[in-house]
C-alpha positions in Angstrom: 24.6 -38.6 36.6 22.1 -38.6 39.5 18.3 -38.7 38.8 17.8 -35.1 40.0 20.5 -33.8 37.8 19.1 -35.7 34.8 15.6 -34.6 35.6 16.8 -31.1 35.9 18.6 -31.3 32.6 15.6 -32.7 30.8 13.3 -30.1 32.3 15.7 -27.4 31.2 15.8 -28.8 27.7 12.0 -29.0 27.6 11.7 -25.5 28.8 14.2 -24.3 26.2 12.3 -26.2 23.4 9.0 -24.8 24.6 10.5 -21.3 24.8 11.9 -21.6 21.3 8.6 -22.8 20.0 6.8 -20.0 21.8 9.2 -17.5 20.2 8.6 -19.1 16.8 4.9 -19.0 17.3 5.1 -15.4 18.5 7.1 -14.4 15.5 4.6 -16.1 13.2 1.7 -14.3 14.8 3.6 -11.0 14.7 4.4 -11.5 11.0 0.8 -12.4 10.2 -0.4 -9.3 11.9 2.1 -7.2 10.1 1.2 -8.8 6.7 -2.5 -8.2 7.4 -1.7 -4.6 8.3 0.4 -4.2 5.1 -2.4 -5.6 3.0 -5.0 -3.5 4.6 -3.0 -0.4 3.8 -2.1 -1.5 0.2 -5.8 -2.4 -0.4 -6.7 1.2 0.3 -8.8 0.4 3.3 -7.5 3.2 5.5 -8.8 6.7 5.8 -7.1 10.1 5.3 -6.6 10.4 9.0 -4.1 7.5 8.9 -1.7 9.4 6.7 -1.4 12.8 8.3 2.1 14.4 8.6 2.3 13.2 12.2 5.7 13.5 13.9 7.3 14.3 10.5 5.3 17.6 10.2 7.4 20.1 12.1 10.9 18.7 11.4 10.1 18.3 7.7 8.9 21.9 7.4 12.0 23.1 9.4 14.3 21.1 7.1 12.9 22.7 3.9 13.1 26.2 5.4 16.7 25.6 6.4 17.5 24.4 2.9 15.7 27.4 1.4 17.8 29.8 3.6 21.0 28.2 2.5 20.1 27.9 -1.2 19.0 31.6 -1.3 22.2 32.8 0.1 24.6 31.8 -2.7 25.3 29.8 -5.8 27.1 26.4 -5.5 25.8 25.7 -2.0 27.0 22.4 -0.3 23.9 20.5 0.9 25.5 17.5 2.6 24.5 18.7 6.0 21.0 19.5 5.0 20.0 16.1 3.5 20.2 12.5 4.9 23.8 11.3 5.2 23.2 7.7 3.9 25.0 8.4 0.6 21.8 8.1 -1.5 20.2 11.4 -0.9 19.8 13.4 -4.1 18.8 16.8 -5.4 17.2 17.1 -8.9 17.0 20.4 -10.8 17.1 21.4 -14.4 17.3 17.8 -15.4 20.5 17.2 -13.4 20.8 14.9 -10.3 23.3 15.8 -7.7 24.3 13.5 -4.8 23.9 15.5 -1.6 26.9 14.0 0.1 29.4 15.4 -2.4 27.8 17.9 -4.7 26.9 21.6 -4.7 23.7 23.1 -6.1 22.5 26.4 -7.5 18.8 26.6 -7.0 17.1 28.7 -9.6 14.0 29.2 -7.5 15.9 30.4 -4.4 18.2 32.6 -6.5 15.3 34.3 -8.3 14.9 38.0 -7.4 11.9 38.5 -5.1 11.1 34.8 -4.7 9.6 33.5 -1.5 9.1 30.1 -0.1 5.6 29.3 1.1 6.7 27.8 4.4 3.5 25.7 5.0 3.5 22.7 2.6 0.8 22.3 0.0 0.6 18.7 1.2 2.6 16.5 3.6 2.0 12.8 4.0 3.6 10.4 6.5 3.9 6.8 5.3 1.6 4.5 7.2 4.0 1.5 7.2 7.4 3.1 7.2 9.7 5.8 8.3 9.3 8.1 5.3 7.2 11.1 4.4 6.5 13.1 1.2 5.7 16.8 0.9 5.1 19.5 -1.7 6.1 23.2 -1.2 5.4 26.1 -3.4 7.6 29.1 -4.4 6.1 32.4 -5.4 7.3 35.6 -7.0 6.7 39.1 -5.7 3.2 39.2 -7.2 2.2 35.9 -5.5 2.3 33.9 -8.7 3.8 30.4 -8.5 7.3 30.0 -10.0 7.7 26.4 -9.1 7.4 23.6 -6.5 9.6 21.4 -4.4 8.6 17.7 -4.3 10.5 16.4 -1.3 10.8 12.8 0.0 11.9 12.6 3.6 13.5 9.7 5.6 13.8 9.5 9.3 17.4 9.1 10.5 18.7 10.9 13.6 16.0 13.4 12.5 13.8 14.0 9.5 15.8 15.2 6.5 15.3 15.2 2.7 16.2 12.0 1.0 15.1 13.3 -2.4 14.3 16.8 -3.5 13.0 17.6 -7.0 12.5 21.1 -8.4 9.3 21.3 -10.5 9.4 24.4 -12.8 6.4 26.4 -14.0 4.3 24.4 -16.4 5.6 21.0 -15.1 3.0 18.6 -13.9 2.5 18.9 -10.1 1.8 15.5 -8.7 -0.9 14.8 -6.1 0.7 13.9 -2.8 -1.3 10.8 -2.2 -1.4 8.4 0.8 1.1 5.6 0.6 2.2 2.6 2.7 6.0 2.2 2.2 6.7 3.9 -1.1 4.9 6.7 -2.9 2.5 5.2 -5.4 2.4 1.7 -3.8 -1.3 1.8 -3.1 -2.1 2.6 -6.7 0.4 0.1 -8.0 -1.0 -2.7 -5.8 -4.3 -2.5 -7.8 -2.6 -3.0 -11.2 0.1 -5.6 -10.6 -2.0 -8.7 -11.5 -1.4 -9.6 -15.2 -4.0 -11.1 -17.6 -1.9 -14.3 -17.6 -2.1 -14.5 -13.8 -5.9 -13.9 -13.9 -6.3 -16.7 -16.5 -4.5 -19.1 -14.1 -6.7 -18.0 -11.2 -9.8 -18.6 -13.3 -8.7 -22.1 -14.1 -8.2 -22.9 -10.4 -11.7 -21.6 -9.5 -14.4 -24.1 -8.4 -17.8 -24.4 -10.1 -20.4 -23.0 -7.8 -23.4 -22.3 -10.0 -24.7 -22.3 -13.6 -26.9 -19.8 -15.5 -28.5 -19.4 -18.9 -27.0 -16.8 -21.2 -29.0 -13.6 -21.2 -31.0 -12.2 -18.4 -30.5 -15.2 -16.0 -26.7 -14.8 -16.2 -26.9 -11.0 -16.1 -29.0 -11.2 -12.9 -26.6 -13.7 -11.2 -23.5 -11.8 -12.3 -24.9 -8.7 -10.7 -25.6 -10.6 -7.5 -22.0 -12.0 -7.6 -20.5 -8.5 -7.8 -22.8 -7.1 -5.1 -21.9 -10.0 -2.8 -18.1 -9.7 -3.2 -18.3 -6.0 -2.8 -20.3 -6.4 0.5 -18.3 -9.3 1.9 -14.7 -9.0 0.8 -12.1 -7.5 3.1 -10.2 -6.6 0.0 -11.5 -4.2 -2.7 -12.5 -5.2 -6.2 -9.8 -4.1 -8.7 -11.0 -5.8 -11.8 -14.7 -5.8 -12.8 -15.6 -7.0 -16.3 -18.4 -9.1 -17.9 -16.6 -12.3 -17.1 -14.2 -11.8 -14.1 -14.4 -10.2 -10.7 -11.1 -9.8 -8.9 -10.0 -8.4 -5.5 -6.5 -7.6 -4.5 -4.5 -10.6 -3.3 -3.9 -11.4 0.4 -0.5 -10.6 1.9 1.7 -13.3 3.3 0.1 -14.7 6.5 -3.2 -12.9 5.9 -6.3 -14.6 7.4 -8.7 -12.6 5.3 -10.2 -14.1 2.1 -9.6 -12.8 -1.4 -11.8 -13.6 -4.4 -11.8 -14.4 -8.1 -15.2 -15.0 -9.7 -15.2 -16.1 -13.4 -18.1 -16.6 -15.9 -17.3 -19.2 -18.5 -18.3 -18.7 -22.2 -21.7 -20.2 -23.1 -21.9 -23.9 -23.9 -23.8 -25.1 -27.0 -27.0 -25.2 -24.9 -26.6 -21.7 -23.7 -25.5 -22.6 -20.2 -22.6 -20.8 -18.5 -20.6 -21.8 -15.4 -19.9 -19.4 -12.6 -16.7 -20.3 -10.8 -15.3 -19.0 -7.5 -11.8 -19.1 -6.1 -11.6 -17.9 -2.5 -8.3 -18.1 -0.7 -6.1 -16.6 2.0 -2.5 -17.1 3.0 -2.8 -18.8 6.3 -3.7 -22.2 7.7 -7.0 -20.6 8.9 -9.1 -18.3 6.7 -11.7 -15.8 7.9 -14.4 -16.8 7.1 -13.8 -20.4 6.2 -13.7 -21.3 2.5 -16.6 -23.7 3.0 -18.7 -20.9 4.5 -17.7 -18.6 1.7 -18.8 -21.0 -1.0 -22.1 -21.8 0.6 -23.0 -18.1 1.2 -21.9 -17.1 -2.3 -23.9 -19.8 -4.0 -26.9 -19.0 -2.0 -26.6 -15.3 -2.8 -26.5 -16.1 -6.6 -29.9 -17.9 -6.2 -31.3 -14.9 -4.3 -31.9 -17.0 -1.2 -32.1 -15.3 2.2 -29.3 -16.6 4.4 -28.5 -15.9 8.0 -26.0 -13.0 8.2 -22.4 -14.2 8.6 -19.8 -11.6 9.5 -17.2 -11.9 6.7 -15.3 -8.8 7.4 -12.8 -8.2 10.1 
């Protein structure tokens, strides 16, 4: 093999390796960005404008109107063509679940004399991090009184169609259609998933950063600790008690720092330790853990420190 051929082969190999490494690095960066975006959403950091109906609005409304027209026309209506065709779409009414692909339904709302669908939804939310939406529609009688609601979960396929439709009769609880990231309720659930046992483990891994004397001294420093975490954490506080402060945890690949602050029980001399665990899920944290500890300890003492931007 001549030198030029060998050199060309080596160069090609190096370029291939570099290209593969670049792709891996690019994928890692992309995943980190996605994880940070997921965590931002699950932490409840987004505003109402991020969860509007968006491009689901018109097709979702059209799909419900089309369903209503079919359900009003007869009993035992086949709904396969009106719902998603993935085999899991379901209609729920009178305590009975019917798979849309193979079943027929008789809708008591649509078949009621004089009933009318309010075509504009009570609420319609587009998932921030997925291809789903959730909406609530009302049905009224001739006098304008409500006779029930449709709670509809949509999925985007070839177009937006119901994945799940539940009939809520009069007197049944009507859920708030709240913003969500991937699945309805996931923002609320993310605040409650950390168990007491997990918190206990986190407290044991926390680092001693300050001490205080039981009573007014500890009360003052604990109030400062809560104020500092509230002001500086990217993630919201989800547990605030007399001896623990806890934010939501960082998602995989997240750069932003999460916090656990623990106040130990008093020792025999009345002293109590204040411990801090600050962590992220990346090789680089924003801000650095050392900076966090210094600024936190300074804040507990009431010292004035130069402002450091701790939030993205």
